[in-house]
N, C-alpha and C positions, 0 to 999 in steps of 0.2 A: 596182663590178662592171661588167665590159664587156658590150657587146651582142654576144654570141656567137651567130652564126647556125648553124643545124643543117644539116650536110651529109652525115650518114651515109646509107648505102643504106637503102632502105625495108625494113621487116620486115612480112611478111604476118600478118594476124590469123588465129588458129586459130578458125574459125567454129564448131567443135564444142565449144569450151570455153565455159563460162558463168560470169560473175562471181557468179552466185548461190551458187556453192560457197563464196565468201568471206563471205557474209552470215549472221549468226546470227539465224535467225527461229524458233528452237525454243521460246523462252520466251514465255508469254502473260501479260499483266497484266490482271487483272479490271478492268472499267470499268462504270460505271452505264449502263443502257440508255437510249437516246433514240429518237426517231422516225427518225433518220438514222444513217448509219455513224458510229462513234466513232473519233476519232483520239487515241491515247494516246501521248504522248511519254515514253519510258522513259529516264531520265538515265544509267543504267548497266546495260544489259542484258547486258554481257559481264563482269560482276564476278566470275563464277565461273571465268573463264579466266585463263591466264597472260599474255595479251596486254595490254599497258598502253597501247598507242596504236592508234587507228583512223585510217586515212588518207582524206582527201578531197581530190581534185584538181579545181580549178576551171579549165576551159578557156575562154579568151577567143578567139573567131575574129573578127578585125577586118579590115574592108575598108580597104586603103590605096591604092586606085586613084586615078587623077588627079582624079576628081571630088570627092575628099575634101580636095584641096589647099586650103590657106589656113585660114580660120577654123574650118571643121569639124574638121580635124585638130588645129589648135591647141587648140580647146576640148576635144576628146576626150583629148588628152594631159594637159591640166590636170586634168580630172575623174578620170582614172585615177590620177594622182599623189595626188590627195586621197582616192581610194577605198581604196588599199592599207592605210592605218592603220585604216580602219573594218573591213575584212575581218579584220585581225589580232585583233579582239575577238570574232569569230564562232567558234562551236564551243565544246565543252566542254573541260575540262582534258585529257581522254584522247583528243582529236582532233588529228591533225596535218594542218593545212591547207596545201596546196601550190598554186602557180599556174603555168599554162602558157599562153603567148600565141602564137597562130598568126596571122600576117598574110598577106593574099592580095591581090595585084595581078596583074602579068604573071607573077610567080613567087610561090610560097608559101614562107614562111620562119618558123622558130621564133625567138622573141626570145632564148631560151636553149636550150641543147642538152638540157635535162632539166627537169622541173617543179621549181620552187624553193620551199622552205619559206617561208611567208608572212612569218616573222620576218626572213628574209634577202633578201626580194625587193625589187629596186629597178627602178622603171619606166624603160625606155629610150625616150626620145621618138621617135615614129614620124614618117616622112615619106611623102608621097603622090605616086604616079606610076603610069603604066601602066593596064592594063585590069583587069576584075573577074573573076578566075579562081576563082569560087566552087566549081565542080565539082571542080577540082583540090584545093581546100582540104578538101572533104569526103573525098576519097580519101586525102589525107595524114593527116587526123584518124583515119580508119579504120585506117590502117597503124600509127599510133603509139599508139592507144588499145587497148593489149593488155598482158597480163602479161609479154610478151617485150620490152616497150619502156617506155612512159611510166607504166604502172601496175604496176610491178614491186616495189612496197613489200612488205617481208616481213610487215607487220602486216595485220590484217583491213582491208577497204576498204569505204567507202560507195560507192554508185554516183556517178559524177562529175557535176559541174555543167557544162553546156555553154551558153555565152552567145555568140550570133552578132550582129554589128553590121555594117550595110552601108547605103550611100546610093543604090544603083542596081541595075539589072538585070544578072544574070550575063552575061559575055561568052563563056562556054564552056557545055558541056552539063552544067548543074547536076543535071539529073534522073539522069543516069548516075552521077555522083558520089554523089548522095543514095541511090540504090538500093544501091550498094555499102556505104555507111555504115550503112544500115538492117539489114544482115546482122550488124552488130557488136552483141554482147550488152551491152557497156557503154553503147553509144548507146541501145539499146532501153530500158534500165532507168535511164538517167541523167536528171537534171532538165534540161530544155531550155527556153531562152527566147531571144527575138530582139528586136532594136531596129532599126526603120527610121529612117534619118536623112534628113530633107529630103523634098522633093516627089516625087522620082523613085523612091524605094524602094518595092518591091512587097510589101505585107503578105501577099498570098496565097502568094507563094513562101516567105516566112518562116514562115507557118503550116504549110506542107508540112514544113519542117524541124523545127518544134517539135511538130507533131501536134495543135495546138489554137490557135485564134485568141485565146484568153484569155491565152496566154503570149507574145503579140506586142504590142509597143507602138510608138508613133511619136513622133518629135520633129521639130518644125519650127523651133525656135529654140535658141539656145545654152543658155538657161535650162532649157528642156524637156530638152535633151540631158543636162545634168548631173543633173536630177531622175530621169530614166528609168534612166540607167546605175546610179545608186546604189540605186534601188528594186529593180531586177532583181538586181543583184549581191549585195546584202546579204540580201534576202529568200530568194533561191535558196540562198545559202550557209547561212543559218540552218536552212532546211528540210532541205537535203542533209546537214547534219552532225548531225541528230537520228536516233536509232534509234526506229522507229515500230512499234507493234503495232496491228493493226486487227481490230475485231470488228464484225459486222453486228448487226441488231436481234434476231437469234436467238442471239447469243453464239457462233456457229460460227466457227471459225478460217477465214480466207480464204487463198487461194493467194498465193504470193509475188508473182506478177504483179500481183495486185490491190493489194498493199501499195504497190508502186511507182507504179501508176496513181493511187492515192490521193494520193501525194506530189505528182505532177504536177498533179492536179486542185487540190490545196490551194495550190500555187504560183500557178496561174492566178487563183484566188479572191483570194488575198492581194495579188497584183499589181494586179488591177482595183480592189480596195477602196482600196489606197493611192493609186492614180492618181486615183480619184474625189475624194479629199480634197485634191488639189493645186490651187492657185489657177489659174484658167483664163487662157488667152492668146487668147481669142476675137477680140480686136481687133488681134492682132499678125499682119501679113501672113506668108504662107509664106516660109520660108527667110530671115527677117530677118537681115541682117548677113552672110549667106553668099553 
């Protein structure tokens, strides 16, 4: 499969449309009460419908600016090649997982012109050069993350997984791009996580993107980079591809917004728990080998 760059004109998001129309939140599954909210994963909440497949798109936003050149980019390429087979095992039999990769440096580019089913996806090794146009990447993601473009699956869809990776400070107005992206309903209800690579990455900016510091992690070595990418990508894909029903301690049905907030909270909790179990690199200097 060739590395086909996306060059079509931009399609504006219909900001009045909501992806919630595609989610089946009408069925409740009884769950035992606890002192806290109960997260109950239903393996087949859509069994009564004629739809056999639900779609999950995983978006990777990857910084390919000049500061990523060398071992950082080499190690990122290697771990992404190793990651794809692991993601193929994510999701239920009735879930179609797709991957879309958006790179940003001086220009923003899609690795392929459409999201690729994970079974057919082949990683095209990236090269680094240029500046860090993160704001432009946010705007491009907003334009393509719509029913008129990259989320046009005829089946029901889970909210997407959006994973941002960068090693430095944006060179453009990222706040303007983020404000535009924040109007996108798919972004609002998607699972968001971010990875800071190296000493110069700003975790506060990444937390602005994800909405929570718990879903931001940092890597200072090649070993940490591989660990963090796999932890975030696999965990977020697992949570994103599950249908969730949520009840509070009074057994009242919660709003759809609360369901997606619970998924994001669960993602942060699981990421932090998994990171705490990783062997420490306290004696390793910053950016070793980079």
